A tleap script that builds the chain and sets N, CA, C and O, in Angstrom:
source leaprc.protein.ff14SB
mol = sequence {
  NMET ILE ALA TYR ASP VAL HIE ARG CYS CYS
  GLY GLY GLY LYS ILE CYS GLN ILE LYS VAL
  ARG GLU LEU SER SER GLY GLU ASP PRO ALA
  ASP PHE ALA THR GLY ILE LEU GLU ASP GLY
  SER ARG PHE LEU ILE ASP ARG ARG ALA ALA
  ALA ARG LEU PRO ALA ARG PHE GLY LEU THR
  LEU ARG GLY ILE GLY ARG PHE LYS HIE ILE
  ASP LEU GLU LEU GLU PRO HIE GLN TRP GLY
  THR LEU LEU TYR CASP
}
set mol.1.N position { 68.600 40.124 -187.724 }
set mol.1.CA position { 68.811 40.809 -188.964 }
set mol.1.C position { 67.589 41.612 -189.324 }
set mol.1.O position { 66.482 41.301 -188.883 }
set mol.2.N position { 67.778 42.650 -190.128 }
set mol.2.CA position { 66.679 43.447 -190.634 }
set mol.2.C position { 66.428 42.977 -192.066 }
set mol.2.O position { 67.255 43.184 -192.954 }
set mol.3.N position { 65.283 42.346 -192.273 }
set mol.3.CA position { 64.944 41.767 -193.573 }
set mol.3.C position { 64.034 42.718 -194.348 }
set mol.3.O position { 63.201 43.410 -193.761 }
set mol.4.N position { 64.198 42.746 -195.663 }
set mol.4.CA position { 63.425 43.615 -196.552 }
set mol.4.C position { 62.823 42.737 -197.627 }
set mol.4.O position { 63.532 41.958 -198.263 }
set mol.5.N position { 61.518 42.853 -197.837 }
set mol.5.CA position { 60.851 42.014 -198.824 }
set mol.5.C position { 59.925 42.878 -199.671 }
set mol.5.O position { 59.178 43.703 -199.143 }
set mol.6.N position { 59.977 42.687 -200.975 }
set mol.6.CA position { 59.101 43.404 -201.901 }
set mol.6.C position { 58.381 42.360 -202.746 }
set mol.6.O position { 59.017 41.472 -203.314 }
set mol.7.N position { 57.055 42.464 -202.831 }
set mol.7.CA position { 56.300 41.578 -203.713 }
set mol.7.C position { 55.080 42.322 -204.241 }
set mol.7.O position { 54.715 43.385 -203.738 }
set mol.8.N position { 54.471 41.755 -205.240 }
set mol.8.CA position { 53.283 42.356 -205.862 }
set mol.8.C position { 52.036 41.653 -205.340 }
set mol.8.O position { 52.010 40.429 -205.204 }
set mol.9.N position { 51.012 42.432 -205.052 }
set mol.9.CA position { 49.747 41.824 -204.630 }
set mol.9.C position { 48.920 41.497 -205.873 }
set mol.9.O position { 49.322 41.818 -206.992 }
set mol.10.N position { 47.785 40.870 -205.680 }
set mol.10.CA position { 46.975 40.401 -206.805 }
set mol.10.C position { 46.506 41.542 -207.712 }
set mol.10.O position { 46.265 41.313 -208.897 }
set mol.11.N position { 46.371 42.757 -207.190 }
set mol.11.CA position { 45.968 43.898 -207.996 }
set mol.11.C position { 47.133 44.574 -208.695 }
set mol.11.O position { 46.941 45.574 -209.387 }
set mol.12.N position { 48.344 44.044 -208.525 }
set mol.12.CA position { 49.522 44.607 -209.166 }
set mol.12.C position { 50.257 45.630 -208.321 }
set mol.12.O position { 51.311 46.120 -208.726 }
set mol.13.N position { 49.721 45.963 -207.153 }
set mol.13.CA position { 50.384 46.927 -206.274 }
set mol.13.C position { 51.641 46.350 -205.649 }
set mol.13.O position { 51.728 45.145 -205.413 }
set mol.14.N position { 52.599 47.198 -205.386 }
set mol.14.CA position { 53.857 46.782 -204.772 }
set mol.14.C position { 53.701 46.822 -203.259 }
set mol.14.O position { 53.269 47.833 -202.706 }
set mol.15.N position { 54.047 45.735 -202.589 }
set mol.15.CA position { 53.983 45.663 -201.136 }
set mol.15.C position { 55.402 45.486 -200.606 }
set mol.15.O position { 56.082 44.514 -200.932 }
set mol.16.N position { 55.838 46.441 -199.783 }
set mol.16.CA position { 57.168 46.383 -199.172 }
set mol.16.C position { 56.995 46.063 -197.696 }
set mol.16.O position { 56.141 46.642 -197.024 }
set mol.17.N position { 57.797 45.150 -197.198 }
set mol.17.CA position { 57.739 44.779 -195.795 }
set mol.17.C position { 59.133 44.796 -195.195 }
set mol.17.O position { 60.117 44.436 -195.842 }
set mol.18.N position { 59.190 45.213 -193.973 }
set mol.18.CA position { 60.431 45.225 -193.204 }
set mol.18.C position { 60.169 44.444 -191.933 }
set mol.18.O position { 59.130 44.634 -191.301 }
set mol.19.N position { 61.080 43.575 -191.544 }
set mol.19.CA position { 60.923 42.900 -190.262 }
set mol.19.C position { 62.293 42.587 -189.676 }
set mol.19.O position { 63.266 42.364 -190.396 }
set mol.20.N position { 62.337 42.577 -188.364 }
set mol.20.CA position { 63.555 42.209 -187.643 }
set mol.20.C position { 63.373 40.756 -187.243 }
set mol.20.O position { 62.416 40.411 -186.550 }
set mol.21.N position { 64.299 39.901 -187.684 }
set mol.21.CA position { 64.169 38.462 -187.434 }
set mol.21.C position { 65.546 37.828 -187.326 }
set mol.21.O position { 66.562 38.479 -187.573 }
set mol.22.N position { 65.572 36.560 -186.958 }
set mol.22.CA position { 66.831 35.817 -186.909 }
set mol.22.C position { 67.259 35.438 -188.315 }
set mol.22.O position { 66.424 35.298 -189.208 }
set mol.23.N position { 68.547 35.275 -188.510 }
set mol.23.CA position { 69.099 34.846 -189.787 }
set mol.23.C position { 68.687 33.396 -190.046 }
set mol.23.O position { 68.816 32.551 -189.160 }
set mol.24.N position { 68.198 33.104 -191.243 }
set mol.24.CA position { 67.830 31.731 -191.607 }
set mol.24.C position { 69.081 30.914 -191.874 }
set mol.24.O position { 70.130 31.468 -192.205 }
set mol.25.N position { 68.977 29.616 -191.735 }
set mol.25.CA position { 70.144 28.743 -191.889 }
set mol.25.C position { 70.742 28.783 -193.290 }
set mol.25.O position { 71.949 28.584 -193.431 }
set mol.26.N position { 69.950 29.031 -194.335 }
set mol.26.CA position { 70.460 29.045 -195.700 }
set mol.26.C position { 71.036 30.385 -196.139 }
set mol.26.O position { 71.532 30.503 -197.259 }
set mol.27.N position { 70.978 31.395 -195.276 }
set mol.27.CA position { 71.451 32.727 -195.649 }
set mol.27.C position { 72.921 32.902 -195.290 }
set mol.27.O position { 73.380 32.439 -194.246 }
set mol.28.N position { 73.644 33.572 -196.166 }
set mol.28.CA position { 75.065 33.823 -195.961 }
set mol.28.C position { 75.245 35.219 -195.368 }
set mol.28.O position { 74.856 36.199 -196.003 }
set mol.29.N position { 75.819 35.341 -194.178 }
set mol.29.CA position { 76.025 36.649 -193.558 }
set mol.29.C position { 76.805 37.626 -194.447 }
set mol.29.O position { 76.644 38.838 -194.312 }
set mol.30.N position { 77.631 37.126 -195.336 }
set mol.30.CA position { 78.414 37.987 -196.224 }
set mol.30.C position { 77.526 38.731 -197.229 }
set mol.30.O position { 77.964 39.711 -197.831 }
set mol.31.N position { 76.288 38.272 -197.411 }
set mol.31.CA position { 75.365 38.913 -198.348 }
set mol.31.C position { 74.668 40.138 -197.754 }
set mol.31.O position { 73.880 40.789 -198.440 }
set mol.32.N position { 74.944 40.455 -196.504 }
set mol.32.CA position { 74.238 41.513 -195.802 }
set mol.32.C position { 75.193 42.611 -195.343 }
set mol.32.O position { 76.391 42.380 -195.174 }
set mol.33.N position { 74.646 43.805 -195.145 }
set mol.33.CA position { 75.412 44.903 -194.554 }
set mol.33.C position { 75.413 44.697 -193.039 }
set mol.33.O position { 74.559 43.988 -192.508 }
set mol.34.N position { 76.360 45.309 -192.351 }
set mol.34.CA position { 76.464 45.171 -190.906 }
set mol.34.C position { 76.108 46.480 -190.216 }
set mol.34.O position { 76.563 47.549 -190.621 }
set mol.35.N position { 75.296 46.389 -189.180 }
set mol.35.CA position { 74.981 47.524 -188.326 }
set mol.35.C position { 75.605 47.292 -186.965 }
set mol.35.O position { 75.855 46.151 -186.576 }
set mol.36.N position { 75.855 48.368 -186.244 }
set mol.36.CA position { 76.474 48.254 -184.921 }
set mol.36.C position { 75.660 49.064 -183.921 }
set mol.36.O position { 75.381 50.242 -184.145 }
set mol.37.N position { 75.279 48.426 -182.816 }
set mol.37.CA position { 74.556 49.104 -181.745 }
set mol.37.C position { 75.532 49.902 -180.888 }
set mol.37.O position { 76.744 49.702 -180.976 }
set mol.38.N position { 75.011 50.804 -180.061 }
set mol.38.CA position { 75.862 51.625 -179.199 }
set mol.38.C position { 76.721 50.791 -178.265 }
set mol.38.O position { 77.817 51.213 -177.896 }
set mol.39.N position { 76.238 49.601 -177.873 }
set mol.39.CA position { 77.019 48.747 -176.972 }
set mol.39.C position { 78.042 47.888 -177.717 }
set mol.39.O position { 78.742 47.083 -177.103 }
set mol.40.N position { 78.130 48.058 -179.042 }
set mol.40.CA position { 79.094 47.307 -179.846 }
set mol.40.C position { 78.535 46.048 -180.476 }
set mol.40.O position { 79.214 45.414 -181.284 }
set mol.41.N position { 77.306 45.665 -180.126 }
set mol.41.CA position { 76.678 44.481 -180.726 }
set mol.41.C position { 76.478 44.708 -182.217 }
set mol.41.O position { 76.149 45.814 -182.647 }
set mol.42.N position { 76.678 43.662 -182.996 }
set mol.42.CA position { 76.523 43.761 -184.447 }
set mol.42.C position { 75.273 43.012 -184.891 }
set mol.42.O position { 74.880 42.019 -184.279 }
set mol.43.N position { 74.659 43.498 -185.954 }
set mol.43.CA position { 73.512 42.829 -186.544 }
set mol.43.C position { 73.576 43.009 -188.056 }
set mol.43.O position { 74.294 43.878 -188.551 }
set mol.44.N position { 72.831 42.194 -188.783 }
set mol.44.CA position { 72.851 42.224 -190.244 }
set mol.44.C position { 71.653 42.973 -190.799 }
set mol.44.O position { 70.577 42.975 -190.201 }
set mol.45.N position { 71.846 43.608 -191.946 }
set mol.45.CA position { 70.787 44.367 -192.604 }
set mol.45.C position { 70.760 43.983 -194.077 }
set mol.45.O position { 71.797 43.988 -194.740 }
set mol.46.N position { 69.593 43.655 -194.587 }
set mol.46.CA position { 69.434 43.411 -196.026 }
set mol.46.C position { 69.984 44.637 -196.757 }
set mol.46.O position { 69.653 45.769 -196.404 }
set mol.47.N position { 70.813 44.419 -197.764 }
set mol.47.CA position { 71.481 45.535 -198.449 }
set mol.47.C position { 70.489 46.514 -199.083 }
set mol.47.O position { 70.778 47.708 -199.167 }
set mol.48.N position { 69.328 46.029 -199.530 }
set mol.48.CA position { 68.324 46.931 -200.096 }
set mol.48.C position { 67.788 47.876 -199.031 }
set mol.48.O position { 67.559 49.054 -199.304 }
set mol.49.N position { 67.585 47.366 -197.813 }
set mol.49.CA position { 67.120 48.210 -196.707 }
set mol.49.C position { 68.242 49.127 -196.237 }
set mol.49.O position { 67.998 50.295 -195.933 }
set mol.50.N position { 69.467 48.614 -196.172 }
set mol.50.CA position { 70.603 49.418 -195.706 }
set mol.50.C position { 70.797 50.658 -196.568 }
set mol.50.O position { 71.177 51.713 -196.059 }
set mol.51.N position { 70.542 50.543 -197.862 }
set mol.51.CA position { 70.708 51.677 -198.768 }
set mol.51.C position { 69.655 52.761 -198.510 }
set mol.51.O position { 69.860 53.915 -198.887 }
set mol.52.N position { 68.537 52.409 -197.878 }
set mol.52.CA position { 67.436 53.352 -197.655 }
set mol.52.C position { 67.321 53.820 -196.207 }
set mol.52.O position { 66.652 54.818 -195.938 }
set mol.53.N position { 67.955 53.124 -195.280 }
set mol.53.CA position { 67.854 53.484 -193.865 }
set mol.53.C position { 68.703 54.713 -193.556 }
set mol.53.O position { 69.734 54.931 -194.193 }
set mol.54.N position { 68.274 55.521 -192.575 }
set mol.54.CA position { 69.125 56.628 -192.147 }
set mol.54.C position { 70.370 56.093 -191.448 }
set mol.54.O position { 70.404 54.930 -191.045 }
set mol.55.N position { 71.381 56.922 -191.305 }
set mol.55.CA position { 72.631 56.490 -190.660 }
set mol.55.C position { 72.391 56.037 -189.219 }
set mol.55.O position { 73.060 55.126 -188.733 }
set mol.56.N position { 71.442 56.672 -188.542 }
set mol.56.CA position { 71.110 56.299 -187.166 }
set mol.56.C position { 69.606 56.038 -187.073 }
set mol.56.O position { 68.800 56.820 -187.578 }
set mol.57.N position { 69.239 54.941 -186.429 }
set mol.57.CA position { 67.829 54.612 -186.209 }
set mol.57.C position { 67.719 53.794 -184.942 }
set mol.57.O position { 68.716 53.262 -184.453 }
set mol.58.N position { 66.519 53.690 -184.410 }
set mol.58.CA position { 66.308 52.955 -183.171 }
set mol.58.C position { 65.714 51.578 -183.396 }
set mol.58.O position { 65.054 51.317 -184.402 }
set mol.59.N position { 65.965 50.712 -182.440 }
set mol.59.CA position { 65.330 49.399 -182.367 }
set mol.59.C position { 64.639 49.337 -181.014 }
set mol.59.O position { 65.216 49.746 -180.006 }
set mol.60.N position { 63.424 48.837 -180.980 }
set mol.60.CA position { 62.700 48.761 -179.723 }
set mol.60.C position { 62.007 47.406 -179.589 }
set mol.60.O position { 61.589 46.814 -180.584 }
set mol.61.N position { 61.890 46.927 -178.367 }
set mol.61.CA position { 61.216 45.664 -178.081 }
set mol.61.C position { 59.759 45.962 -177.767 }
set mol.61.O position { 59.467 46.792 -176.906 }
set mol.62.N position { 58.843 45.294 -178.458 }
set mol.62.CA position { 57.405 45.500 -178.268 }
set mol.62.C position { 56.729 44.157 -177.989 }
set mol.62.O position { 57.285 43.098 -178.279 }
set mol.63.N position { 55.540 44.217 -177.432 }
set mol.63.CA position { 54.733 43.019 -177.227 }
set mol.63.C position { 54.919 42.397 -175.853 }
set mol.63.O position { 55.741 42.835 -175.047 }
set mol.64.N position { 54.123 41.356 -175.615 }
set mol.64.CA position { 54.121 40.659 -174.332 }
set mol.64.C position { 54.274 39.166 -174.590 }
set mol.64.O position { 53.714 38.636 -175.550 }
set mol.65.N position { 55.032 38.490 -173.736 }
set mol.65.CA position { 55.179 37.038 -173.818 }
set mol.65.C position { 55.663 36.564 -175.174 }
set mol.65.O position { 56.652 37.073 -175.701 }
set mol.66.N position { 54.966 35.587 -175.739 }
set mol.66.CA position { 55.394 35.029 -177.029 }
set mol.66.C position { 55.169 35.993 -178.189 }
set mol.66.O position { 55.607 35.728 -179.309 }
set mol.67.N position { 54.491 37.105 -177.931 }
set mol.67.CA position { 54.251 38.108 -178.967 }
set mol.67.C position { 55.313 39.211 -178.975 }
set mol.67.O position { 55.187 40.195 -179.703 }
set mol.68.N position { 56.360 39.040 -178.159 }
set mol.68.CA position { 57.444 40.020 -178.154 }
set mol.68.C position { 58.170 39.986 -179.491 }
set mol.68.O position { 58.400 38.923 -180.068 }
set mol.69.N position { 58.524 41.167 -179.967 }
set mol.69.CA position { 59.284 41.264 -181.207 }
set mol.69.C position { 60.031 42.596 -181.214 }
set mol.69.O position { 59.691 43.514 -180.468 }
set mol.70.N position { 61.036 42.686 -182.052 }
set mol.70.CA position { 61.829 43.908 -182.185 }
set mol.70.C position { 61.340 44.666 -183.404 }
set mol.70.O position { 61.138 44.082 -184.469 }
set mol.71.N position { 61.151 45.962 -183.246 }
set mol.71.CA position { 60.713 46.830 -184.334 }
set mol.71.C position { 61.731 47.934 -184.572 }
set mol.71.O position { 62.495 48.302 -183.680 }
set mol.72.N position { 61.725 48.454 -185.793 }
set mol.72.CA position { 62.500 49.651 -186.098 }
set mol.72.C position { 61.780 50.860 -185.535 }
set mol.72.O position { 60.550 50.907 -185.522 }
set mol.73.N position { 62.533 51.826 -185.076 }
set mol.73.CA position { 61.992 53.097 -184.614 }
set mol.73.C position { 62.422 54.167 -185.607 }
set mol.73.O position { 63.578 54.589 -185.613 }
set mol.74.N position { 61.489 54.604 -186.445 }
set mol.74.CA position { 61.781 55.601 -187.475 }
set mol.74.C position { 60.724 56.701 -187.449 }
set mol.74.O position { 59.596 56.482 -187.007 }
set mol.75.N position { 61.100 57.879 -187.926 }
set mol.75.CA position { 60.159 58.979 -188.113 }
set mol.75.C position { 59.289 58.649 -189.333 }
set mol.75.O position { 59.705 57.857 -190.179 }
set mol.76.N position { 58.101 59.234 -189.441 }
set mol.76.CA position { 57.226 58.936 -190.583 }
set mol.76.C position { 57.896 59.128 -191.954 }
set mol.76.O position { 57.729 58.291 -192.841 }
set mol.77.N position { 58.641 60.206 -192.132 }
set mol.77.CA position { 59.289 60.416 -193.436 }
set mol.77.C position { 60.381 59.374 -193.696 }
set mol.77.O position { 60.659 59.046 -194.849 }
set mol.78.N position { 61.006 58.848 -192.622 }
set mol.78.CA position { 62.019 57.798 -192.791 }
set mol.78.C position { 61.361 56.493 -193.226 }
set mol.78.O position { 61.927 55.755 -194.032 }
set mol.79.N position { 60.154 56.195 -192.693 }
set mol.79.CA position { 59.409 55.014 -193.148 }
set mol.79.C position { 59.086 55.151 -194.630 }
set mol.79.O position { 59.213 54.194 -195.394 }
set mol.80.N position { 58.668 56.350 -195.029 }
set mol.80.CA position { 58.350 56.600 -196.441 }
set mol.80.C position { 59.527 56.335 -197.342 }
set mol.80.O position { 59.383 55.709 -198.392 }
set mol.81.N position { 60.702 56.811 -196.939 }
set mol.81.CA position { 61.918 56.584 -197.727 }
set mol.81.C position { 62.261 55.106 -197.788 }
set mol.81.O position { 62.631 54.591 -198.842 }
set mol.82.N position { 62.138 54.433 -196.668 }
set mol.82.CA position { 62.487 53.006 -196.602 }
set mol.82.C position { 61.554 52.136 -197.441 }
set mol.82.O position { 62.007 51.227 -198.136 }
set mol.83.N position { 60.259 52.413 -197.377 }
set mol.83.CA position { 59.298 51.526 -198.019 }
set mol.83.C position { 58.819 51.973 -199.398 }
set mol.83.O position { 58.378 51.134 -200.183 }
set mol.84.N position { 58.888 53.256 -199.719 }
set mol.84.CA position { 58.222 53.701 -200.937 }
set mol.84.C position { 59.099 54.437 -201.937 }
set mol.84.O position { 58.649 54.651 -203.062 }
set mol.85.N position { 60.301 54.831 -201.610 }
set mol.85.CA position { 61.138 55.539 -202.587 }
set mol.85.C position { 61.720 54.601 -203.611 }
set mol.85.O position { 62.447 55.036 -204.504 }
savepdb mol mol.pdb
quit
């Protein structure tokens, strides 16, 4: 799933984070929007992020060994829209 988190830091600034992770056991899949990969695979997207993401975006695997993780592939202006608008 693509998770979206917003919190305030100690100075009062807004910090937005996006991460691709597995669905937690307490989360209800019905609370999320659904995305579909070109091969037909489905994944979940936090509705707040889904409203800001472009219609098409990339996912890429980065890292080595236990540090492997999936990242969003977006243009700089798309990151701005997702995290700061």
